[in-house]
C-alpha positions, 0 to 999 in steps of 0.5 A: 445467600452467602455472607462473610465478615472481615475480621478487624484487628485494630483497637476499634475494630478496624483492620488492614485493607486495600488492593495489592499488585499480583506477584511479578510472575503472575503479572508476566504470565498475564502478559504472555497470555495476551501477547502470543509468541511467534515472529512478533517477539523478534519484531519487538526487539527490532523496535527496541533497537530502532528506538535506540538509534541502532542501524543493525540488528542480528539474531543468533541461535547458539548451541554452545554449552558453556562451563558451569564451574564458576557461577554465581550459584549452582542454580545458574547451571541450567541457563548456561546452554543453548540460547537465543541472542539479539544484538544491535549496535546502539548502547543502552542509556540510563533511561533504557536501563531504568525503563527495562525494569519497569514492566508496568509502564513504558518510558517510551510513552513519554517520547512519542518518537519511540516505536516500542512505546508499549511496556509489554513489548520486551517482556514477550521474550519470556515466551522463550526464557526465564532469565533474560540478560543484557550486556551494553556499554559498561554493564551486564544485567540479568533478570529473574522474575522467579526471584530465586537466583539472586536472593529472596525478593531479588528479581535481578542482578547487575554488574558494572564492568569497571567497579565489579571487574574482580567478581566478573573475572572470578565468575569466568564461566558465568560471563563466558557466554558473552565472549566471541559473540558477534565480535565481542572480545575479551578486551571489550570487557577489560576496557569496560566498553562494549559499543552495542547491546547484546541480549541473551535468552537461554532457552527454557528447557523445562516448565517453570512457574512463569511458563510451560513453553519449552523451547528448542532448536526447532522452535527457534528456527520456526521463529526465524522462519516466521520472521522471514515471512515479513522480512522484505517489509520489516525495514520499510518504515524504520528510520535507523535500522537498515540491516537485520540478519539471522545466524546459527552457531553450532556446538563446535563453535562454527557460525553461519548466517542463514538470512539477511535483509538490508535497506538502502536508498536511491543509488543515484541520489544517496542524499535523498533519504537522509535529507528527507528524514532530516526534514521529517524530523524538523516537522516532528519537532515543530509539532511537538513545540506547538508551531502552527501549520495547516498543512502536512509535511511530506517527504518521498524517497526510494527504498531498495530492500534486498534479501539473501536466503543462504539456506535456499540460496535465493536473493531478491530485491524489492523496490519501493516508493515511500512517502512519510508525512507529519500532520501540521498542528492546526490541521485538526483541532481534535487530533491535536488535543488527542495527540497531547493527551495520548502522547501520540504523533500524527505521523504516517508512512505509505509505501508503494511497491514498484517492482520485485527483481529476481532471477525467475520473475523480473518486474513482478508485483502481482498478488500484492496485498496492502497491510497496516503497519505501526512502524513494523508490520502488524501480524498477518491476518484479516485485521491487518489487511487494508485492501489498498495497493500500498502499505500504510504505517501510522502512529496508530493506537493498538490493542494491548497485545499490539496485534491490531488497530483499535476501532470505535465499536459499540462498547468502546465508542469513546475510546480516545485511541480508536477516535485518534485512528479514525481521525488519522484516516480522514485527515493525515493519511489521504494527504500523504497518499495524495503526495505519494501519487503526485510524486510518482507522476513527477518522477515519471515526468523528470525521469528520476530514479533511472535505476528503475523504469517508472512508467506513466501507466504504473501510476494508476497502480497506486490508486485505490480500487474502491471495490477492494478497499476494506470497510475500515479503510474506506474513509480515506477514499473521499478526501483522497479522490476529491483532491486527486481528480483536480490534479493533472494525474491522467496520462493521455494517449498524446503523452500529456498529463491532464486533469480528469475533466479535461480528457475523454476516456476510451474503453475501446480495444486498441488492437482493432483498426476501427478503434485506432482510427477513431482515437487518432481522429479525436486526437488530431481534432484536439481531443485528449484521449486516455485509456485507464484501468477498470479500477480507475473507471470505478473511481471516476464514476464514484468520485467525480464531482458529477458522474456526467463529467466523465466523458467517454469515447462513444458515438455521440462524442465522435459525431459531435467532433466530426460536425465541428472539425469535418474529416479530411482523411482517406476513404477507408478512415471515413468508412470506419468512422461511419461504422462507429457512429452507426454503432449506437443506432441513434440514426436521428443524430446523423444529420450533418456528417459527411460520411455517407459513401456513394458509388462514385467513391465520393462522400456526401453529408447525411441531410434532410432532402428538400426534393426528390433530386436530393435523395440517396438510394439503396438498391435491393436484390430485386432491383439492382443498381446496374439498372440505373447507369450513370447515377452512381452519385445517387446510390450508396456504395455497394462494397461497404461492409454488410453490417454497415449496409444493414445499419443504413437500411435500418436508418432508412426504415427507422422513420417508418415503412416508407420508400423515401423519407427525410429527417425533419422530425415529422412523419415521413411522407410515402412517395413513389420512385421519382419519375425522373430517376425512372426515365433516366434508367429507361425503366417504368412502372416500378414503385417499390423494391428500393430504399431511399434515404436522406 
């Protein structure tokens, strides 16, 4: 048993008591423990740039050792060496300057359009540095969470380029690291106007109280390589930033670009993307202002992502079709309520890869695996994989470390952010996905995007394969396919777009002659036939209103069409059609088909003979046809394929072991060979050895 006493210091035995916040360093250390280092650090800085409306972001590893004579204090000397820089072409606002000082609460939360709305994002840079600094507009600021550089309990210092110019000039070595970086000239300092934002992160060279993580050139370049892994998708869903580059500056001042990624819209319609984003912005404003709408606002545009790897001397272009959507206020009352409480926005983006073009592998999209984004790609791994053939970005509620989407588990069943995510999956995402597929179909029809060859069969590549979709993402499928299968999204072999219930699906091998004849006959008879991938077959079997509604090119269908339309083609075509209708061995369904080939090179119908003179015969080896001269119209064509002849013999036997039978539905009667036939053939006393049909 353990007991303790709180010593009271007051007059009546009372004393000071209450919770306190941990020291700043301890608070940041906790963030770093939950927020792993790696390429995600650069993504957070890209998010900050996107929030600010920047169009370009640059990262630089600088090996320059700057002077140490005129510094704020001798302790600053250790931060005058190698550093990582991050530049963007937007200027910090007053809100930005205030927000970066509030590590426990993000100001971006009040603006749901801001991507990096989580307070821990920027602070991930403390994996790299102990003293981050910011130069933007007319101010330079340095942060010191250890509170040792600028005075006791002082966690940073800020200089104004106008009011503090005298001190800035005197401490020339202190501010030299900002000159000559990405075009920053001394005149920008003198004019107190730098039209952009520059972050400087001097590398941690020895363990500190904040972190024991030491950074050097090798680790920075690993950071760059980690970023390059996602470089071809990082710009996909961003509205402002369209260019990111990685640079190195050697100790002698030589600067070179290592890597660059850019995004651009459709070259043939330069206003497509700007107009789409303008419409999207209006939909967001309407939602924020409470304007009721029961539909989703969607825009679709083409995006070309170009990457240049200067080190590997490789270039690559990836083309995407991107649909962005904003749910209407009124689509889902529960979603609207959560949006107001969480300061979230029901925005969704879906990107379909159209092609990858490079010198070695033109038009390749194999091996694509869809991932989840929260504007920027979530870290690679099983949790970010969706199993969809598209990337999906959403205003998702994420875990604290921003590495994965929250889902409702047993221990967080009532978590509002997790519930929000699940509602997005069944309301907004399926409708945006539907718009992506239908827009793809429309662009194929209108031949839009001439700089890229959209194909009708390529539209099926946008359909999710139910067998591959991860369990978390399966709720998308039912609402998506319920709507999709009611639209003309199936491309028939007659080059028409039809609904799934208006078409017959073929699983035949189109390289075989019999398949070609069957398909051509059906099409000439007015039947719409389509051939789709196996994954679409799975969708049809699982999500059609009734599984029986899925019509396939099979013998029963062909028999039905032939009875209705007859066949007026060549003898060879009829023989192939006969082979197909016999292939399922449903011999009782042959009545009425004029496909029975006779030795006199005519065709007659399968029928139930009412007398012996109507019967058609198959000879046997023991009693060949030449014994019956002049009776070619009573015998099956002997030159037909052996497999077809075997099927006809099986048909003759299928109603019993008789030499003559009729398809009347009753047990066939056994009869001898008709005497009239025998007399005409001058052969007597034969009563067995041949089959008689129909």
